[in-house]
C-alpha positions in Angstrom: 0.0 0.0 0.0 1.3 3.4 -1.0 1.7 5.7 2.0 1.2 9.4 1.4 3.1 12.2 3.1 -0.1 13.2 4.8 -0.4 9.8 6.5 3.2 9.9 7.7 2.8 13.4 9.1 -0.5 12.4 10.8 1.2 9.5 12.6 4.1 11.7 13.7 1.7 14.2 15.2 -0.5 11.5 16.7 2.4 9.9 18.6 4.0 13.1 19.6 0.7 14.5 21.0 -0.6 11.5 22.8 2.5 9.5 23.7 4.9 12.5 24.1 7.5 10.9 21.8 8.0 9.8 18.2 11.0 8.5 16.3 11.8 7.1 12.9 11.5 3.5 14.0 7.7 4.1 14.7 7.1 5.1 11.1 9.3 2.3 9.9 7.3 -0.3 11.9 3.8 1.0 11.0 4.4 1.8 7.3 7.2 -0.6 6.5 9.5 2.2 5.5 13.2 2.3 5.3 15.0 4.1 8.1 16.1 6.8 5.7 12.5 7.4 4.4 11.1 7.5 7.9 13.8 10.1 9.0 13.0 12.1 5.9 9.3 12.3 6.9 10.2 13.6 10.4 12.5 16.2 8.9 9.7 17.2 6.6 7.4 17.7 9.6 10.1 19.7 11.3 10.5 21.9 8.3 6.8 22.7 8.4 6.6 23.0 12.2 10.1 23.9 13.3 9.2 24.7 16.9 6.9 21.7 17.6 9.4 18.9 18.3 12.8 18.7 20.0 15.2 15.8 19.9 16.1 14.1 23.2 19.5 12.6 22.7 19.3 10.7 26.0 16.0 9.0 25.1 16.8 9.0 21.3 13.4 10.3 20.4 11.6 13.5 19.4 9.4 15.1 22.1 6.7 17.8 21.7 7.7 21.3 22.9 5.4 23.8 24.6 4.8 25.3 21.2 3.4 22.1 19.7 -0.1 22.7 18.3 -1.8 19.8 16.4 -2.6 20.6 12.8 -3.2 17.2 11.3 -4.9 15.2 14.0 -8.3 15.9 15.5 -7.2 16.2 19.1 -9.8 13.7 20.2 -8.4 10.9 22.3 -10.6 8.4 20.5 -8.5 8.9 17.3 -5.4 7.8 19.2 -6.9 4.9 21.2 -8.6 3.4 18.2 -5.4 3.5 16.3 -3.2 2.2 19.1 -5.6 -0.7 20.0 -6.4 -1.7 16.4 -4.0 0.2 14.1 -6.9 1.0 11.9 -8.0 4.5 11.0 -10.0 6.2 8.3 -6.9 8.1 7.2 -5.2 4.8 6.3 -8.2 3.0 4.8 -10.2 5.4 2.7 -13.8 4.2 1.9 -14.6 3.5 -1.7 -18.3 4.4 -1.3 -19.8 7.7 -0.2 -21.0 7.7 3.4 -21.8 9.9 6.3 -21.8 9.3 10.1 -23.3 10.8 13.2 -21.0 13.3 14.8 -21.0 13.2 18.6 -19.2 15.7 20.9 -15.8 14.3 22.1 -15.1 14.1 25.8 -12.0 16.1 26.6 -9.0 14.1 27.7 -5.6 15.9 28.1 -2.6 14.5 26.4 -0.5 14.9 29.6 -2.9 12.4 31.3 -2.9 9.9 28.4 0.9 10.0 28.2 1.2 9.0 31.8 -1.5 6.3 31.6 0.2 4.8 28.5 3.6 4.8 30.2 2.1 3.2 33.4 0.5 0.4 31.4 3.7 -0.3 29.4 6.0 -0.2 32.4 3.5 -1.8 34.8 3.7 1.0 37.3 1.3 2.5 39.8 -0.1 6.0 39.4 -1.2 8.7 41.8 -4.2 10.4 40.2 -6.9 12.9 40.9 -10.3 11.7 39.9 -13.9 13.1 39.9 -17.2 11.4 39.6 -20.9 12.3 39.8 -21.0 10.8 43.3 -17.9 12.6 44.3 -17.4 15.7 42.1 -14.5 17.0 44.3 -11.1 15.9 43.4 -10.2 12.7 45.1 -6.6 11.3 45.1 -6.2 7.7 44.3 -3.4 5.2 43.7 -4.2 3.0 40.7 -2.5 0.3 38.6 -3.9 0.5 35.1 -3.7 -2.5 32.7 -6.1 -1.8 29.8 -8.1 0.8 27.9 -11.8 0.1 27.3 -14.1 1.6 24.7 -17.7 1.3 26.0 -19.4 2.9 23.1 -19.6 6.7 23.6 -16.6 7.0 25.8 -13.3 5.5 26.8 -12.5 4.0 30.2 -9.3 2.8 32.0 -9.4 -0.6 33.6 -7.2 -0.4 36.7 -6.6 -1.8 40.2 -7.7 0.8 42.8 -5.8 0.8 46.1 -8.6 2.7 47.9 -11.4 0.3 47.0 -9.1 -2.8 46.9 -10.6 -4.0 43.6 -10.4 -3.5 39.9 -12.5 -0.7 38.6 -13.3 1.3 35.5 -12.3 4.9 35.3 -13.7 7.3 32.8 -10.8 9.0 31.0 -12.4 12.4 30.8 -12.7 12.5 34.6 -9.0 12.4 35.5 -7.7 15.8 36.6 -4.2 17.3 36.8 -1.2 15.3 35.7 -0.8 11.8 37.2 2.5 11.0 39.1 4.2 7.7 38.3 4.9 5.5 41.3 6.9 2.3 41.8 6.3 -0.8 39.8 3.0 -2.5 40.6 2.4 -6.2 41.4 -1.1 -5.7 40.1 -0.7 -6.4 36.3 -4.3 -7.3 35.6 -3.6 -11.1 35.6 -5.8 -11.4 38.7 -8.6 -9.3 37.4 -11.2 -12.0 37.5 -14.0 -9.9 35.8 -11.6 -9.1 33.0 -10.5 -12.6 32.3 -14.0 -14.2 32.7 -16.1 -14.3 29.6 -19.9 -14.6 29.7 -22.8 -14.7 27.3 -25.3 -11.8 27.5 -28.5 -13.1 26.0 -31.2 -11.0 24.4 -34.6 -11.8 22.8 -37.3 -9.7 21.1 -39.7 -8.0 23.5 -42.5 -10.6 24.1 -45.1 -7.8 23.7 -44.3 -7.5 20.0 -46.4 -9.3 17.4 -45.0 -12.4 15.8 -44.2 -10.5 12.6 -42.4 -7.7 14.6 -40.4 -10.4 16.4 -39.3 -11.8 13.1 -38.1 -8.4 12.0 -35.9 -8.1 15.1 -34.6 -11.7 14.8 -33.6 -11.1 11.2 -31.9 -7.8 12.2 -29.5 -9.6 14.5 -29.5 -13.0 12.8 -30.8 -14.6 16.0 -30.5 -18.3 16.5 -33.7 -20.0 17.9 -35.0 -16.5 18.8 -32.0 -15.5 20.9 -29.0 -13.2 20.4 -25.9 -14.2 22.4 -23.1 -11.7 22.8 -19.9 -13.1 24.4 -18.1 -10.4 26.4 -15.7 -9.9 29.3 -17.8 -10.1 32.5 -16.8 -6.5 33.5 -18.1 -5.2 30.2 -21.5 -6.9 30.4 -23.3 -3.7 31.7 -21.9 -1.7 28.9 -23.1 -4.2 26.3 -26.6 -4.0 27.7 -26.5 -0.2 27.7 -25.3 0.0 24.1 -28.0 -2.4 23.0 -30.4 0.1 24.6 -32.0 -2.5 26.8 -33.7 -1.4 30.0 -33.3 -4.0 32.8 -35.0 -2.2 35.7 -38.2 -1.3 33.9 -39.7 -1.9 30.5 -40.4 0.9 28.1 -44.1 1.4 27.8 -43.8 1.0 24.0 -42.5 -2.4 23.0 -41.4 -1.0 19.6 -39.1 1.3 21.5 -37.8 -1.4 23.9 -37.4 -4.0 21.0 -35.1 -6.3 23.1 -35.1 -7.8 26.6 -32.3 -9.3 28.6 -33.1 -13.0 29.0 -30.4 -14.2 31.4 -30.3 -11.4 34.0 -30.3 -13.7 37.0 -27.4 -15.7 35.6 -25.1 -12.7 35.1 -26.4 -10.4 37.8 -23.2 -10.6 39.8 -21.4 -8.8 37.0 -23.9 -6.0 36.6 -23.9 -2.6 38.4 
């Protein structure tokens, strides 16, 4: 696949902004470029943005300066996380057919926070962080050991061990505050995160209040087998699957055409729901 200059500059900016570092080997690895070609791309970026990056000879990598302003990337953390977890982005795989998509407002996540989170995961270190939530809107200091990023549909979470609660929890990325401080290496690597390593089936069926013809429409939509839709997922993500399927488990929508689906095996998976 022919790689354009725009694609190379996009990756340089993406890594510099979200990881706080970029070098020629990154471009070589992703685009299968020669070292010389990759270095040329970085020099091209520097010629266009001379004050954006500075070379750290000790770490042998380029780092963003205080004058770095993204001009190619969107600045939405979803762009980076979808690339880093799948290495698939629209900039690399252009669609051959016209299309449109629903544009939703991004949740702001600062690159300074993401850089520390990425470093902590890769180096298996603890982090001291400030975190807010709806139940506790004031900043609350926590010591966490992150092991994975999670996309739950509309937002990204961080799966991490929490020293305060003494359990693995999900943290919304947009609710971290300040800049996390790296701590010592953690013994909590995620290997003992039972809810992460346990896989369960979440089972759905058409709302029984629908007519037979309406049920057949829903069954065809999801290619159900014997009238059931089974979604296999990590146990800690089951609640998010139910939410994304727009299924209400506490009360039925008065209109079955709005409800469409019901959760069949709630009792079997209740220990994993919140």
